[in-house]
Every structure is written in C-alpha cells, then in structure tokens.
HTML snippet that shows the backbone in 3Dmol.js (N, CA, C, O; Angstrom):
<script src="https://3Dmol.org/build/3Dmol-min.js"></script>
<div id="view" style="width:600px;height:400px;position:relative"></div>
<script>
const pdb = `
ATOM      1  N   MET A   1      -9.713   0.436   8.038  1.00  0.00           N
ATOM      2  CA  MET A   1      -8.552   1.612   8.027  1.00  0.00           C
ATOM      3  C   MET A   1      -7.457   1.888   9.348  1.00  0.00           C
ATOM      4  O   MET A   1      -7.288   2.965   9.921  1.00  0.00           O
ATOM      5  N   VAL A   2      -6.997   1.008   9.547  1.00  0.00           N
ATOM      6  CA  VAL A   2      -6.013   1.403  10.517  1.00  0.00           C
ATOM      7  C   VAL A   2      -4.822   0.453   9.744  1.00  0.00           C
ATOM      8  O   VAL A   2      -3.731   0.877   9.362  1.00  0.00           O
ATOM      9  N   SER A   3      -5.339  -0.979   9.613  1.00  0.00           N
ATOM     10  CA  SER A   3      -3.933  -1.919   8.283  1.00  0.00           C
ATOM     11  C   SER A   3      -3.694  -0.492   7.551  1.00  0.00           C
ATOM     12  O   SER A   3      -2.738   0.263   7.728  1.00  0.00           O
ATOM     13  N   ALA A   4      -4.841  -0.304   6.653  1.00  0.00           N
ATOM     14  CA  ALA A   4      -4.459   0.326   5.532  1.00  0.00           C
ATOM     15  C   ALA A   4      -3.755   1.569   5.993  1.00  0.00           C
ATOM     16  O   ALA A   4      -2.819   1.906   5.268  1.00  0.00           O
ATOM     17  N   LEU A   5      -3.980   2.270   6.963  1.00  0.00           N
ATOM     18  CA  LEU A   5      -2.764   3.494   7.203  1.00  0.00           C
ATOM     19  C   LEU A   5      -1.535   2.875   7.501  1.00  0.00           C
ATOM     20  O   LEU A   5      -0.554   3.050   6.779  1.00  0.00           O
ATOM     21  N   ALA A   6      -1.502   1.986   8.763  1.00  0.00           N
ATOM     22  CA  ALA A   6      -0.209   1.492   8.776  1.00  0.00           C
ATOM     23  C   ALA A   6       0.780   1.185   7.944  1.00  0.00           C
ATOM     24  O   ALA A   6       1.957   1.545   7.925  1.00  0.00           O
ATOM     25  N   SER A   7      -0.106   0.162   6.953  1.00  0.00           N
ATOM     26  CA  SER A   7       0.768  -0.111   5.252  1.00  0.00           C
ATOM     27  C   SER A   7       1.565   1.106   4.865  1.00  0.00           C
ATOM     28  O   SER A   7       2.688   1.022   4.367  1.00  0.00           O
ATOM     29  N   GLN A   8       0.874   2.372   5.138  1.00  0.00           N
ATOM     30  CA  GLN A   8       1.738   3.249   4.711  1.00  0.00           C
ATOM     31  C   GLN A   8       2.854   3.794   4.851  1.00  0.00           C
ATOM     32  O   GLN A   8       3.373   4.605   4.084  1.00  0.00           O
ATOM     33  N   VAL A   9       3.564   3.085   6.512  1.00  0.00           N
ATOM     34  CA  VAL A   9       4.415   3.593   7.016  1.00  0.00           C
ATOM     35  C   VAL A   9       5.373   2.463   6.929  1.00  0.00           C
ATOM     36  O   VAL A   9       6.536   2.635   6.562  1.00  0.00           O
ATOM     37  N   ILE A  10       4.975   1.512   7.206  1.00  0.00           N
ATOM     38  CA  ILE A  10       5.791   0.233   7.583  1.00  0.00           C
ATOM     39  C   ILE A  10       5.670  -1.105   6.153  1.00  0.00           C
ATOM     40  O   ILE A  10       6.353  -2.114   5.982  1.00  0.00           O
ATOM     41  N   SER A  11       4.764  -0.664   5.516  1.00  0.00           N
ATOM     42  CA  SER A  11       4.418  -1.919   4.439  1.00  0.00           C
ATOM     43  C   SER A  11       3.543  -2.896   4.278  1.00  0.00           C
ATOM     44  O   SER A  11       3.635  -3.490   5.352  1.00  0.00           O
ATOM     45  N   ASN A  12       2.938  -3.325   3.792  1.00  0.00           N
ATOM     46  CA  ASN A  12       1.530  -4.059   4.390  1.00  0.00           C
ATOM     47  C   ASN A  12       1.748  -5.420   5.237  1.00  0.00           C
ATOM     48  O   ASN A  12       1.201  -5.669   6.311  1.00  0.00           O
ATOM     49  N   VAL A  13       2.713  -6.302   4.498  1.00  0.00           N
ATOM     50  CA  VAL A  13       3.057  -7.317   4.975  1.00  0.00           C
ATOM     51  C   VAL A  13       3.496  -7.198   6.464  1.00  0.00           C
ATOM     52  O   VAL A  13       2.789  -7.844   7.238  1.00  0.00           O
ATOM     53  N   PRO A  14       4.612  -6.439   7.063  1.00  0.00           N
ATOM     54  CA  PRO A  14       4.461  -6.008   8.675  1.00  0.00           C
ATOM     55  C   PRO A  14       3.605  -5.578   8.813  1.00  0.00           C
ATOM     56  O   PRO A  14       3.110  -6.246   9.721  1.00  0.00           O
ATOM     57  N   ALA A  15       2.802  -4.698   8.509  1.00  0.00           N
ATOM     58  CA  ALA A  15       1.751  -4.138   8.963  1.00  0.00           C
ATOM     59  C   ALA A  15       0.283  -5.504   9.275  1.00  0.00           C
ATOM     60  O   ALA A  15      -0.354  -5.425  10.326  1.00  0.00           O
ATOM     61  N   VAL A  16       0.067  -6.233   8.601  1.00  0.00           N
ATOM     62  CA  VAL A  16      -0.539  -7.692   8.862  1.00  0.00           C
ATOM     63  C   VAL A  16       0.138  -8.615   9.872  1.00  0.00           C
ATOM     64  O   VAL A  16      -0.468  -9.629  10.218  1.00  0.00           O
ATOM     65  N   ILE A  17       1.270  -8.365  10.340  1.00  0.00           N
ATOM     66  CA  ILE A  17       1.999  -9.262  11.077  1.00  0.00           C
ATOM     67  C   ILE A  17       1.759  -8.482  12.317  1.00  0.00           C
ATOM     68  O   ILE A  17       1.271  -9.067  13.283  1.00  0.00           O
ATOM     69  N   MET A  18       1.985  -7.511  12.371  1.00  0.00           N
ATOM     70  CA  MET A  18       1.948  -6.444  13.761  1.00  0.00           C
ATOM     71  C   MET A  18       0.259  -6.432  13.967  1.00  0.00           C
ATOM     72  O   MET A  18      -0.035  -6.418  15.162  1.00  0.00           O
ATOM     73  N   LEU A  19      -0.415  -6.433  13.439  1.00  0.00           N
ATOM     74  CA  LEU A  19      -2.036  -6.221  13.814  1.00  0.00           C
ATOM     75  C   LEU A  19      -2.606  -7.173  14.037  1.00  0.00           C
ATOM     76  O   LEU A  19      -3.589  -7.044  14.766  1.00  0.00           O
ATOM     77  N   SER A  20      -2.295  -8.446  13.564  1.00  0.00           N
ATOM     78  CA  SER A  20      -2.575  -9.518  13.933  1.00  0.00           C
ATOM     79  C   SER A  20      -3.054  -9.981  15.407  1.00  0.00           C
ATOM     80  O   SER A  20      -3.993 -10.724  15.691  1.00  0.00           O
ATOM     81  N   GLY A  21      -2.078  -9.284  16.316  1.00  0.00           N
ATOM     82  CA  GLY A  21      -2.388  -9.694  17.561  1.00  0.00           C
ATOM     83  C   GLY A  21      -3.460  -8.987  17.907  1.00  0.00           C
ATOM     84  O   GLY A  21      -3.645  -9.242  19.097  1.00  0.00           O
ATOM     85  N   PHE A  22      -4.403  -8.120  17.472  1.00  0.00           N
ATOM     86  CA  PHE A  22      -4.973  -7.194  18.071  1.00  0.00           C
ATOM     87  C   PHE A  22      -6.154  -7.341  17.870  1.00  0.00           C
ATOM     88  O   PHE A  22      -7.150  -6.970  18.490  1.00  0.00           O
ATOM     89  N   THR A  23      -5.974  -8.043  16.745  1.00  0.00           N
ATOM     90  CA  THR A  23      -8.125  -8.342  16.228  1.00  0.00           C
ATOM     91  C   THR A  23      -8.192  -9.558  15.901  1.00  0.00           C
ATOM     92  O   THR A  23      -7.184 -10.250  15.765  1.00  0.00           O
ATOM     93  N   ASP A  24      -9.519 -10.036  15.710  1.00  0.00           N
ATOM     94  CA  ASP A  24     -10.070 -11.415  15.714  1.00  0.00           C
ATOM     95  C   ASP A  24     -10.565 -11.351  14.388  1.00  0.00           C
ATOM     96  O   ASP A  24     -10.671 -12.450  13.843  1.00  0.00           O
ATOM     97  N   ASN A  25     -10.990 -10.086  13.536  1.00  0.00           N
ATOM     98  CA  ASN A  25     -11.800 -10.032  12.286  1.00  0.00           C
ATOM     99  C   ASN A  25     -10.013  -9.924  11.505  1.00  0.00           C
ATOM    100  O   ASN A  25      -9.156  -9.041  11.523  1.00  0.00           O
ATOM    101  N   ALA A  26     -10.072 -11.149  10.954  1.00  0.00           N
ATOM    102  CA  ALA A  26      -9.153 -11.440   9.976  1.00  0.00           C
ATOM    103  C   ALA A  26      -9.608 -10.560   8.692  1.00  0.00           C
ATOM    104  O   ALA A  26      -9.101  -9.509   8.301  1.00  0.00           O
ATOM    105  N   ARG A  27     -10.697 -11.273   8.147  1.00  0.00           N
ATOM    106  CA  ARG A  27     -11.218 -10.252   7.145  1.00  0.00           C
ATOM    107  C   ARG A  27     -11.170  -9.193   6.598  1.00  0.00           C
ATOM    108  O   ARG A  27     -11.005  -8.999   5.394  1.00  0.00           O
ATOM    109  N   ALA A  28     -11.406  -7.888   8.000  1.00  0.00           N
ATOM    110  CA  ALA A  28     -11.219  -6.845   7.592  1.00  0.00           C
ATOM    111  C   ALA A  28      -9.167  -5.995   7.652  1.00  0.00           C
ATOM    112  O   ALA A  28      -8.582  -5.045   7.132  1.00  0.00           O
ATOM    113  N   LEU A  29      -8.835  -7.145   8.639  1.00  0.00           N
ATOM    114  CA  LEU A  29      -7.344  -7.164   8.462  1.00  0.00           C
ATOM    115  C   LEU A  29      -6.751  -7.141   7.304  1.00  0.00           C
ATOM    116  O   LEU A  29      -5.956  -6.292   6.902  1.00  0.00           O
ATOM    117  N   LEU A  30      -7.249  -8.353   6.599  1.00  0.00           N
ATOM    118  CA  LEU A  30      -6.560  -8.535   5.047  1.00  0.00           C
ATOM    119  C   LEU A  30      -6.939  -7.715   3.782  1.00  0.00           C
ATOM    120  O   LEU A  30      -6.257  -7.529   2.773  1.00  0.00           O
ATOM    121  N   VAL A  31      -8.442  -7.178   4.135  1.00  0.00           N
ATOM    122  CA  VAL A  31      -8.901  -6.423   3.273  1.00  0.00           C
ATOM    123  C   VAL A  31      -7.864  -4.750   3.119  1.00  0.00           C
ATOM    124  O   VAL A  31      -7.437  -4.123   2.149  1.00  0.00           O
ATOM    125  N   GLY A  32      -7.797  -4.541   4.622  1.00  0.00           N
ATOM    126  CA  GLY A  32      -6.828  -3.230   4.832  1.00  0.00           C
ATOM    127  C   GLY A  32      -5.696  -3.381   4.429  1.00  0.00           C
ATOM    128  O   GLY A  32      -5.233  -2.379   3.884  1.00  0.00           O
ATOM    129  N   THR A  33      -4.972  -4.351   4.483  1.00  0.00           N
ATOM    130  CA  THR A  33      -3.492  -4.045   4.712  1.00  0.00           C
ATOM    131  C   THR A  33      -3.335  -4.645   2.960  1.00  0.00           C
ATOM    132  O   THR A  33      -2.173  -4.661   2.554  1.00  0.00           O
ATOM    133  N   ASN A  34      -4.312  -5.068   2.061  1.00  0.00           N
ATOM    134  CA  ASN A  34      -4.302  -5.856   0.502  1.00  0.00           C
ATOM    135  C   ASN A  34      -4.777  -3.862   0.077  1.00  0.00           C
ATOM    136  O   ASN A  34      -4.122  -3.204  -0.731  1.00  0.00           O
ATOM    137  N   ILE A  35      -5.700  -3.439   0.663  1.00  0.00           N
ATOM    138  CA  ILE A  35      -5.857  -1.750  -0.133  1.00  0.00           C
ATOM    139  C   ILE A  35      -4.858  -1.025   0.079  1.00  0.00           C
ATOM    140  O   ILE A  35      -4.644   0.006  -0.558  1.00  0.00           O
ATOM    141  N   GLY A  36      -3.745  -1.683   1.456  1.00  0.00           N
ATOM    142  CA  GLY A  36      -2.724  -0.635   2.064  1.00  0.00           C
ATOM    143  C   GLY A  36      -1.594  -0.775   1.385  1.00  0.00           C
ATOM    144  O   GLY A  36      -0.494  -0.489   1.859  1.00  0.00           O
ATOM    145  N   GLY A  37      -1.785  -1.233   0.209  1.00  0.00           N
ATOM    146  CA  GLY A  37      -0.268  -1.730  -0.749  1.00  0.00           C
ATOM    147  C   GLY A  37      -0.241  -0.607  -1.756  1.00  0.00           C
ATOM    148  O   GLY A  37       0.672  -0.196  -2.472  1.00  0.00           O
ATOM    149  N   LEU A  38      -1.691  -0.166  -1.590  1.00  0.00           N
ATOM    150  CA  LEU A  38      -1.293   1.311  -2.691  1.00  0.00           C
ATOM    151  C   LEU A  38      -0.922   2.160  -1.865  1.00  0.00           C
ATOM    152  O   LEU A  38      -0.776   1.646  -0.756  1.00  0.00           O
ATOM    153  N   GLY A  39      -0.609   3.656  -1.901  1.00  0.00           N
ATOM    154  CA  GLY A  39      -0.589   4.774  -1.798  1.00  0.00           C
ATOM    155  C   GLY A  39       1.015   5.191  -2.102  1.00  0.00           C
ATOM    156  O   GLY A  39       1.604   5.288  -3.179  1.00  0.00           O
ATOM    157  N   MET A  40       1.466   5.389  -0.780  1.00  0.00           N
ATOM    158  CA  MET A  40       3.035   5.456  -0.758  1.00  0.00           C
ATOM    159  C   MET A  40       3.645   4.374  -1.422  1.00  0.00           C
ATOM    160  O   MET A  40       2.966   3.353  -1.520  1.00  0.00           O
ATOM    161  N   PRO A  41       5.064   4.377  -2.017  1.00  0.00           N
ATOM    162  CA  PRO A  41       5.827   3.635  -2.533  1.00  0.00           C
ATOM    163  C   PRO A  41       6.295   2.494  -1.120  1.00  0.00           C
ATOM    164  O   PRO A  41       6.289   1.264  -1.077  1.00  0.00           O
ATOM    165  N   VAL A  42       6.601   3.326  -0.275  1.00  0.00           N
ATOM    166  CA  VAL A  42       6.826   1.985   0.922  1.00  0.00           C
ATOM    167  C   VAL A  42       5.397   1.334   1.665  1.00  0.00           C
ATOM    168  O   VAL A  42       5.357   0.634   2.677  1.00  0.00           O
ATOM    169  N   ALA A  43       4.303   1.783   0.854  1.00  0.00           N
ATOM    170  CA  ALA A  43       3.093   0.678   1.759  1.00  0.00           C
ATOM    171  C   ALA A  43       3.412  -0.812   0.855  1.00  0.00           C
ATOM    172  O   ALA A  43       2.622  -1.739   1.030  1.00  0.00           O
ATOM    173  N   SER A  44       4.574  -1.002  -0.097  1.00  0.00           N
ATOM    174  CA  SER A  44       4.214  -2.738  -0.922  1.00  0.00           C
ATOM    175  C   SER A  44       5.801  -2.689  -0.801  1.00  0.00           C
ATOM    176  O   SER A  44       6.483  -1.673  -0.672  1.00  0.00           O
ATOM    177  N   LEU A  45       6.264  -4.073  -0.874  1.00  0.00           N
ATOM    178  CA  LEU A  45       7.596  -4.221  -0.679  1.00  0.00           C
ATOM    179  C   LEU A  45       8.038  -4.057  -2.319  1.00  0.00           C
ATOM    180  O   LEU A  45       9.085  -3.578  -2.755  1.00  0.00           O
ATOM    181  N   ALA A  46       6.999  -4.560  -3.002  1.00  0.00           N
ATOM    182  CA  ALA A  46       7.135  -4.923  -4.671  1.00  0.00           C
ATOM    183  C   ALA A  46       7.255  -3.319  -4.910  1.00  0.00           C
ATOM    184  O   ALA A  46       8.337  -2.885  -5.303  1.00  0.00           O
ATOM    185  N   SER A  47       6.406  -2.621  -4.731  1.00  0.00           N
ATOM    186  CA  SER A  47       6.660  -1.197  -5.104  1.00  0.00           C
ATOM    187  C   SER A  47       8.117  -0.548  -4.843  1.00  0.00           C
ATOM    188  O   SER A  47       8.540   0.281  -5.648  1.00  0.00           O
ATOM    189  N   LEU A  48       8.765  -0.867  -3.892  1.00  0.00           N
ATOM    190  CA  LEU A  48       9.974  -0.422  -3.651  1.00  0.00           C
ATOM    191  C   LEU A  48      11.196  -1.009  -4.614  1.00  0.00           C
ATOM    192  O   LEU A  48      12.140  -0.438  -5.160  1.00  0.00           O
ATOM    193  N   ILE A  49      10.691  -2.647  -4.582  1.00  0.00           N
ATOM    194  CA  ILE A  49      11.913  -2.817  -5.478  1.00  0.00           C
ATOM    195  C   ILE A  49      11.768  -2.416  -6.899  1.00  0.00           C
ATOM    196  O   ILE A  49      12.793  -1.991  -7.432  1.00  0.00           O
ATOM    197  N   SER A  50      10.788  -2.468  -7.544  1.00  0.00           N
ATOM    198  CA  SER A  50      10.567  -1.636  -8.915  1.00  0.00           C
ATOM    199  C   SER A  50      10.669  -0.287  -9.138  1.00  0.00           C
ATOM    200  O   SER A  50      10.856   0.339 -10.181  1.00  0.00           O
ATOM    201  N   LEU A  51      10.451   0.233  -7.487  1.00  0.00           N
ATOM    202  CA  LEU A  51      11.544   1.697  -7.770  1.00  0.00           C
ATOM    203  C   LEU A  51      13.132   1.223  -7.956  1.00  0.00           C
ATOM    204  O   LEU A  51      13.938   1.731  -8.736  1.00  0.00           O
ATOM    205  N   ARG A  52      13.305   0.431  -7.297  1.00  0.00           N
ATOM    206  CA  ARG A  52      14.999   0.390  -7.297  1.00  0.00           C
ATOM    207  C   ARG A  52      15.352   0.162  -8.647  1.00  0.00           C
ATOM    208  O   ARG A  52      16.025   0.933  -9.331  1.00  0.00           O
ATOM    209  N   ILE A  53      14.738  -1.240  -9.119  1.00  0.00           N
ATOM    210  CA  ILE A  53      15.025  -1.141 -10.603  1.00  0.00           C
ATOM    211  C   ILE A  53      14.846  -0.152 -11.701  1.00  0.00           C
ATOM    212  O   ILE A  53      15.619  -0.140 -12.659  1.00  0.00           O
ATOM    213  N   TYR A  54      13.985   0.564 -11.608  1.00  0.00           N
ATOM    214  CA  TYR A  54      13.709   1.550 -12.205  1.00  0.00           C
ATOM    215  C   TYR A  54      15.051   2.650 -12.016  1.00  0.00           C
ATOM    216  O   TYR A  54      15.788   2.778 -12.993  1.00  0.00           O
ATOM    217  N   ALA A  55      15.320   3.338 -10.920  1.00  0.00           N
ATOM    218  CA  ALA A  55      16.492   3.910 -10.856  1.00  0.00           C
ATOM    219  C   ALA A  55      17.783   3.744 -11.536  1.00  0.00           C
ATOM    220  O   ALA A  55      18.430   4.587 -12.156  1.00  0.00           O
ATOM    221  N   LYS A  56      18.083   2.314 -11.273  1.00  0.00           N
ATOM    222  CA  LYS A  56      19.144   1.913 -12.164  1.00  0.00           C
ATOM    223  C   LYS A  56      19.342   1.798 -13.644  1.00  0.00           C
ATOM    224  O   LYS A  56      20.399   1.469 -14.182  1.00  0.00           O
ATOM    225  N   MET A  57      17.936   2.180 -14.403  1.00  0.00           N
ATOM    226  CA  MET A  57      18.217   2.467 -15.702  1.00  0.00           C
ATOM    227  C   MET A  57      19.084   3.610 -16.323  1.00  0.00           C
ATOM    228  O   MET A  57      19.273   4.598 -15.614  1.00  0.00           O
ATOM    229  N   PRO A  58      19.519   3.585 -17.321  1.00  0.00           N
ATOM    230  CA  PRO A  58      20.254   4.605 -17.615  1.00  0.00           C
ATOM    231  C   PRO A  58      19.853   5.921 -17.662  1.00  0.00           C
ATOM    232  O   PRO A  58      20.427   6.670 -16.872  1.00  0.00           O
ATOM    233  N   HIS A  59      18.976   6.418 -18.418  1.00  0.00           N
ATOM    234  CA  HIS A  59      18.316   7.531 -17.991  1.00  0.00           C
ATOM    235  C   HIS A  59      16.920   7.779 -17.098  1.00  0.00           C
ATOM    236  O   HIS A  59      16.209   8.735 -17.410  1.00  0.00           O
ATOM    237  N   ALA A  60      16.529   6.900 -15.970  1.00  0.00           N
ATOM    238  CA  ALA A  60      15.861   6.946 -15.394  1.00  0.00           C
ATOM    239  C   ALA A  60      15.310   8.548 -14.533  1.00  0.00           C
ATOM    240  O   ALA A  60      16.096   9.264 -13.911  1.00  0.00           O
ATOM    241  N   ARG A  61      14.511   8.705 -14.620  1.00  0.00           N
ATOM    242  CA  ARG A  61      13.902  10.177 -13.910  1.00  0.00           C
ATOM    243  C   ARG A  61      13.037   9.618 -12.799  1.00  0.00           C
ATOM    244  O   ARG A  61      11.836   9.432 -12.994  1.00  0.00           O
ATOM    245  N   THR A  62      13.705   9.303 -11.456  1.00  0.00           N
ATOM    246  CA  THR A  62      12.812   9.263 -10.314  1.00  0.00           C
ATOM    247  C   THR A  62      12.088   9.759  -9.534  1.00  0.00           C
ATOM    248  O   THR A  62      11.195   9.276  -8.838  1.00  0.00           O
ATOM    249  N   GLY A  63      12.418  10.619  -9.624  1.00  0.00           N
ATOM    250  CA  GLY A  63      11.269  12.170  -8.938  1.00  0.00           C
ATOM    251  C   GLY A  63      10.087  12.024  -9.705  1.00  0.00           C
ATOM    252  O   GLY A  63       8.989  11.815  -9.189  1.00  0.00           O
ATOM    253  N   ARG A  64      10.332  12.154 -11.231  1.00  0.00           N
ATOM    254  CA  ARG A  64       9.175  11.964 -12.021  1.00  0.00           C
ATOM    255  C   ARG A  64       8.257  10.500 -11.499  1.00  0.00           C
ATOM    256  O   ARG A  64       7.069  10.348 -11.216  1.00  0.00           O
ATOM    257  N   TYR A  65       9.463   9.523 -11.530  1.00  0.00           N
ATOM    258  CA  TYR A  65       8.617   8.282 -11.672  1.00  0.00           C
ATOM    259  C   TYR A  65       7.659   8.232 -10.159  1.00  0.00           C
ATOM    260  O   TYR A  65       6.488   7.852 -10.159  1.00  0.00           O
ATOM    261  N   LEU A  66       8.165   8.546  -9.293  1.00  0.00           N
ATOM    262  CA  LEU A  66       7.753   8.501  -7.567  1.00  0.00           C
ATOM    263  C   LEU A  66       6.550   9.543  -7.728  1.00  0.00           C
ATOM    264  O   LEU A  66       5.484   9.235  -7.195  1.00  0.00           O
ATOM    265  N   ALA A  67       6.628  10.598  -8.332  1.00  0.00           N
ATOM    266  CA  ALA A  67       5.311  11.498  -8.671  1.00  0.00           C
ATOM    267  C   ALA A  67       3.776  11.064  -8.864  1.00  0.00           C
ATOM    268  O   ALA A  67       2.721  11.220  -8.248  1.00  0.00           O
ATOM    269  N   TRP A  68       4.321  10.267 -10.364  1.00  0.00           N
ATOM    270  CA  TRP A  68       3.199   9.349 -11.374  1.00  0.00           C
ATOM    271  C   TRP A  68       2.888   8.358 -10.368  1.00  0.00           C
ATOM    272  O   TRP A  68       1.718   8.203 -10.019  1.00  0.00           O
ATOM    273  N   PHE A  69       3.993   7.549  -9.779  1.00  0.00           N
ATOM    274  CA  PHE A  69       3.343   6.108  -8.885  1.00  0.00           C
ATOM    275  C   PHE A  69       2.603   6.252  -7.938  1.00  0.00           C
ATOM    276  O   PHE A  69       1.770   5.453  -7.511  1.00  0.00           O
ATOM    277  N   THR A  70       3.065   8.051  -7.270  1.00  0.00           N
ATOM    278  CA  THR A  70       2.122   8.138  -5.960  1.00  0.00           C
ATOM    279  C   THR A  70       1.167   8.531  -6.053  1.00  0.00           C
ATOM    280  O   THR A  70       0.353   8.535  -5.130  1.00  0.00           O
ATOM    281  N   ALA A  71       0.916   9.077  -7.418  1.00  0.00           N
ATOM    282  CA  ALA A  71      -0.322   9.893  -7.672  1.00  0.00           C
ATOM    283  C   ALA A  71      -1.573   8.755  -8.227  1.00  0.00           C
ATOM    284  O   ALA A  71      -2.769   8.679  -7.948  1.00  0.00           O
ATOM    285  N   ALA A  72      -0.885   8.119  -8.930  1.00  0.00           N
ATOM    286  CA  ALA A  72      -1.828   7.061  -9.430  1.00  0.00           C
ATOM    287  C   ALA A  72      -2.137   5.904  -8.268  1.00  0.00           C
ATOM    288  O   ALA A  72      -3.249   5.378  -8.230  1.00  0.00           O
ATOM    289  N   ASN A  73      -1.230   5.590  -7.451  1.00  0.00           N
ATOM    290  CA  ASN A  73      -1.902   4.684  -6.109  1.00  0.00           C
ATOM    291  C   ASN A  73      -2.912   5.304  -5.161  1.00  0.00           C
ATOM    292  O   ASN A  73      -3.860   4.728  -4.627  1.00  0.00           O
ATOM    293  N   ILE A  74      -2.469   6.859  -5.015  1.00  0.00           N
ATOM    294  CA  ILE A  74      -3.608   7.354  -4.495  1.00  0.00           C
ATOM    295  C   ILE A  74      -4.792   7.855  -5.121  1.00  0.00           C
ATOM    296  O   ILE A  74      -5.751   8.214  -4.438  1.00  0.00           O
ATOM    297  N   VAL A  75      -4.798   7.899  -6.235  1.00  0.00           N
ATOM    298  CA  VAL A  75      -6.073   7.561  -6.874  1.00  0.00           C
ATOM    299  C   VAL A  75      -6.639   6.535  -7.181  1.00  0.00           C
ATOM    300  O   VAL A  75      -7.594   6.648  -7.950  1.00  0.00           O
ATOM    301  N   LEU A  76      -6.264   5.199  -6.702  1.00  0.00           N
ATOM    302  CA  LEU A  76      -6.928   4.277  -6.565  1.00  0.00           C
ATOM    303  C   LEU A  76      -7.169   3.953  -5.104  1.00  0.00           C
ATOM    304  O   LEU A  76      -8.217   3.502  -4.642  1.00  0.00           O
ATOM    305  N   LEU A  77      -5.826   4.305  -4.298  1.00  0.00           N
ATOM    306  CA  LEU A  77      -6.527   3.851  -3.033  1.00  0.00           C
ATOM    307  C   LEU A  77      -7.648   4.383  -2.397  1.00  0.00           C
ATOM    308  O   LEU A  77      -8.390   3.662  -1.730  1.00  0.00           O
ATOM    309  N   VAL A  78      -7.884   5.843  -2.573  1.00  0.00           N
ATOM    310  CA  VAL A  78      -9.344   6.835  -1.677  1.00  0.00           C
ATOM    311  C   VAL A  78     -10.641   6.001  -2.418  1.00  0.00           C
ATOM    312  O   VAL A  78     -11.614   5.752  -1.706  1.00  0.00           O
ATOM    313  N   PRO A  79     -10.648   5.734  -3.302  1.00  0.00           N
ATOM    314  CA  PRO A  79     -12.062   5.006  -3.510  1.00  0.00           C
ATOM    315  C   PRO A  79     -11.845   3.346  -2.942  1.00  0.00           C
ATOM    316  O   PRO A  79     -12.767   2.801  -2.334  1.00  0.00           O
ATOM    317  N   LEU A  80     -10.844   2.792  -3.145  1.00  0.00           N
ATOM    318  CA  LEU A  80     -11.443   1.634  -2.258  1.00  0.00           C
ATOM    319  C   LEU A  80     -11.097   1.361  -0.755  1.00  0.00           C
ATOM    320  O   LEU A  80     -11.408   0.401  -0.050  1.00  0.00           O
ATOM    321  N   LEU A  81     -10.650   2.042  -0.580  1.00  0.00           N
ATOM    322  CA  LEU A  81     -10.632   2.725   0.957  1.00  0.00           C
ATOM    323  C   LEU A  81     -12.677   3.065   1.500  1.00  0.00           C
ATOM    324  O   LEU A  81     -13.289   2.465   2.383  1.00  0.00           O
ATOM    325  N   ALA A  82     -13.036   3.814   0.888  1.00  0.00           N
ATOM    326  CA  ALA A  82     -14.622   4.217   0.617  1.00  0.00           C
ATOM    327  C   ALA A  82     -14.904   2.720   0.039  1.00  0.00           C
ATOM    328  O   ALA A  82     -15.063   2.067   1.070  1.00  0.00           O
ATOM    329  N   LEU A  83     -15.022   2.006  -0.847  1.00  0.00           N
ATOM    330  CA  LEU A  83     -15.439   0.780  -0.807  1.00  0.00           C
ATOM    331  C   LEU A  83     -15.248  -0.482   0.090  1.00  0.00           C
ATOM    332  O   LEU A  83     -15.954  -1.465  -0.136  1.00  0.00           O
ATOM    333  N   ALA A  84     -14.311  -0.506   1.117  1.00  0.00           N
ATOM    334  CA  ALA A  84     -13.548  -1.370   1.876  1.00  0.00           C
ATOM    335  C   ALA A  84     -14.709  -2.022   2.943  1.00  0.00           C
ATOM    336  O   ALA A  84     -14.475  -3.160   3.348  1.00  0.00           O
ATOM    337  N   PRO A  85     -16.009  -1.314   3.436  1.00  0.00           N
ATOM    338  CA  PRO A  85     -17.035  -1.719   3.893  1.00  0.00           C
ATOM    339  C   PRO A  85     -17.227  -3.004   3.555  1.00  0.00           C
ATOM    340  O   PRO A  85     -17.134  -4.072   4.159  1.00  0.00           O
ATOM    341  N   PHE A  86     -17.696  -2.476   1.779  1.00  0.00           N
ATOM    342  CA  PHE A  86     -18.703  -3.208   1.223  1.00  0.00           C
ATOM    343  C   PHE A  86     -17.723  -4.965   0.703  1.00  0.00           C
ATOM    344  O   PHE A  86     -18.156  -6.095   0.480  1.00  0.00           O
ATOM    345  N   LEU A  87     -16.444  -4.430   0.693  1.00  0.00           N
ATOM    346  CA  LEU A  87     -15.464  -5.641   0.006  1.00  0.00           C
ATOM    347  C   LEU A  87     -15.636  -6.727   1.357  1.00  0.00           C
ATOM    348  O   LEU A  87     -15.241  -7.872   1.138  1.00  0.00           O
ATOM    349  N   MET A  88     -16.042  -6.519   2.349  1.00  0.00           N
ATOM    350  CA  MET A  88     -16.493  -7.104   3.872  1.00  0.00           C
ATOM    351  C   MET A  88     -17.235  -7.543   3.667  1.00  0.00           C
ATOM    352  O   MET A  88     -17.005  -8.632   4.191  1.00  0.00           O
ATOM    353  N   GLY A  89     -18.382  -7.635   3.129  1.00  0.00           N
ATOM    354  CA  GLY A  89     -19.622  -8.248   3.041  1.00  0.00           C
ATOM    355  C   GLY A  89     -20.581  -7.822   4.231  1.00  0.00           C
ATOM    356  O   GLY A  89     -21.722  -8.280   4.299  1.00  0.00           O
TER     357      GLY A  89
END
`;
const viewer = $3Dmol.createViewer("view");
viewer.addModel(pdb, "pdb");
viewer.setStyle({}, {cartoon: {color: "spectrum"}});
viewer.zoomTo();
viewer.render();
</script>
C-alpha cells in the first residue's frame, strides 16, 4: 500500500528505488509499485510522456484527456489495490 501511494506522488520507478532500502519484502514492493503506476498521471513516467505527446497535437483537449485518463486509471487502481494481497500469494 505504501509503495502504491508513494507512486502517486513521485512516480513508480523512483518509489521502488526509494522504498527498497526499507523492506525485505521485494514481492510486495514490486506489486505495490506496479499497481501504483495507475492513478494520477505522475504515477508513471510513460503516462507523462503520452500526455506530452498528446498535448502537442493540433486539436488537443488536454484538460479533457487528463480527466478521462485519471478517471480510468483510478477505476483500475481501486480494485487492483483490493486484490493486491491475493496477488502476493
């Protein structure tokens, strides 16, 4: 849960690097940061890259894109967080 939440603020790759020194449970850390790639656009560098590419398009509606993107990611994030304990075996 901590790694998924940290990913929402500092992106998932920096979150796993930062948190790796505080846990011996690599599996939970990796599941959390992978799930944490969903949610806010900053949660994954790939999401920020796609946003930047889209924003450069001639008729881009960046606000609408962000709203739909964030809503879809949160819809996926919530159930995956609920399933996380089962994903870790």
